[in-house]
C-alpha positions as CSV (number, residue, x, y, z in Angstrom):
1,M,-27.9,-54.1,11.9
2,S,-30.4,-51.3,11.5
3,E,-32.9,-51.2,8.7
4,R,-31.6,-49.8,5.4
5,Q,-32.8,-46.5,4.1
6,N,-34.3,-46.3,0.7
7,A,-32.4,-43.2,-0.2
8,F,-29.6,-41.0,1.1
9,T,-29.6,-37.2,0.9
10,I,-26.6,-35.5,-0.7
11,K,-26.2,-31.8,-0.2
12,T,-25.4,-30.7,-3.7
13,N,-24.6,-27.1,-2.9
14,R,-21.3,-28.3,-1.3
15,L,-20.2,-30.2,-4.5
16,S,-18.2,-28.7,-7.3
17,D,-19.9,-28.4,-10.7
18,E,-17.7,-31.1,-12.1
19,V,-18.7,-33.6,-9.3
20,Y,-22.3,-32.6,-9.5
21,N,-22.4,-33.1,-13.3
22,K,-20.8,-36.5,-13.0
23,L,-23.4,-37.6,-10.3
24,A,-26.3,-36.1,-12.3
25,K,-25.2,-38.0,-15.4
26,H,-25.2,-41.3,-13.5
27,A,-28.5,-40.4,-11.8
28,K,-30.2,-39.8,-15.1
29,S,-29.1,-43.2,-16.4
30,R,-30.3,-44.8,-13.2
31,R,-26.8,-46.1,-12.4
32,L,-25.9,-43.8,-9.6
33,G,-26.1,-46.5,-6.9
34,D,-23.8,-48.8,-8.9
35,Y,-21.4,-46.0,-9.5
36,I,-21.3,-45.0,-5.8
37,S,-20.9,-48.7,-4.8
38,S,-18.0,-49.2,-7.2
39,L,-16.3,-46.1,-5.7
40,I,-16.7,-47.3,-2.2
41,L,-15.4,-50.8,-3.1
42,R,-12.4,-49.2,-4.8
43,D,-11.7,-47.2,-1.6
44,L,-12.0,-50.4,0.5
45,D,-9.6,-52.2,-1.8
46,D,-7.2,-49.4,-1.6
47,S,-7.3,-49.5,2.2
48,S,-6.6,-53.2,2.2
49,N,-3.7,-52.6,-0.2
50,G,-2.4,-50.1,2.3
51,R,-2.7,-52.6,5.1
52,K,-0.8,-55.1,2.9
53,A,2.0,-52.5,2.4
54,I,2.2,-52.1,6.2
55,E,2.4,-55.9,6.7
56,D,5.1,-56.1,4.0
57,K,7.1,-53.4,5.7
58,K,6.8,-55.2,9.1
59,T,8.0,-58.4,7.4
60,Y,11.0,-56.7,5.9
61,E,11.9,-55.1,9.2
62,M,11.6,-58.5,10.9
63,F,14.0,-60.1,8.3
64,E,16.4,-57.2,8.7
65,H,16.4,-57.8,12.5
66,I,17.0,-61.5,12.0
67,K,19.9,-60.8,9.6
68,N,21.5,-58.5,12.1
69,E,21.1,-61.0,14.9
70,L,22.7,-63.7,12.8
71,A,25.6,-61.4,12.0
72,D,26.1,-60.8,15.7
73,L,26.0,-64.5,16.4
74,K,28.6,-65.2,13.7
75,T,30.8,-62.5,15.3
76,L,30.4,-64.0,18.7
77,A,31.1,-67.5,17.4
78,K,34.3,-66.4,15.8
79,T,35.5,-64.6,19.0
80,T,34.8,-67.6,21.2
81,G,36.5,-70.1,18.8
82,F,33.3,-71.8,18.0
83,G,33.4,-70.7,14.4
84,R,36.7,-72.4,13.7
85,N,35.1,-75.7,12.9
86,H,33.1,-75.0,9.8
87,S,31.2,-78.3,9.9
88,F,29.7,-80.2,12.8
89,K,30.7,-83.8,13.1
90,E,28.0,-86.3,13.6
91,E,28.2,-88.1,16.9
92,E,29.2,-91.7,16.3
93,P,26.8,-94.2,17.6
94,S,28.1,-96.2,20.5
95,K,30.0,-99.2,19.3
96,V,27.9,-102.0,20.9
97,P,28.1,-105.3,19.1
98,Q,24.8,-106.0,17.6
99,L,23.4,-109.5,17.4
100,K,22.7,-110.6,13.9
101,E,21.0,-113.7,12.7
102,G,23.4,-116.7,12.7
103,K,25.9,-115.0,14.9
104,I,26.9,-116.6,18.3
105,A,26.7,-114.2,21.2
106,D,29.6,-114.3,23.7
107,L,28.1,-113.1,27.0
108,E,30.2,-113.2,30.1
109,N,27.5,-112.6,32.6
110,I,24.5,-114.8,32.3
111,S,21.6,-114.3,34.6
112,G,18.3,-116.2,35.0
113,S,17.4,-119.8,35.8
114,L,15.3,-122.7,34.4
115,D,12.8,-124.6,36.4
116,D,12.1,-128.3,35.8
117,D,8.7,-127.4,34.5
118,D,10.3,-125.4,31.8
119,L,12.4,-128.4,30.7
120,E,9.3,-130.7,30.5
121,E,8.0,-128.9,27.4
122,Y,11.1,-129.8,25.4
123,N,11.4,-133.5,26.4
124,D,8.9,-134.5,23.7
125,F,11.6,-134.4,20.9
């Protein structure tokens, strides 16, 4: 950033009398810099409000587009018969008997084997 100047030059012959008198009044009270700064900050705030208005408009347009797309999907669902069922049924979990504590399991196919070494551990009873 370049070094700031101590003062700016304003060509007062291009200002209306009303504007000149307002600036002169602030200059005499040594508050001209604060006054100009407040005007610029207000302009910057107004421009950010304008930007917000544009963003709000874009958001509204996006919601309208989504609403139209949903209406098209509903129409398509009704024409294809998909919309006749108003509720979706949950898929039932597969009915596999679950083993619970204390329940004897009836298994038809048993696989695996035991070695004599495995049996030695339990001979101590």
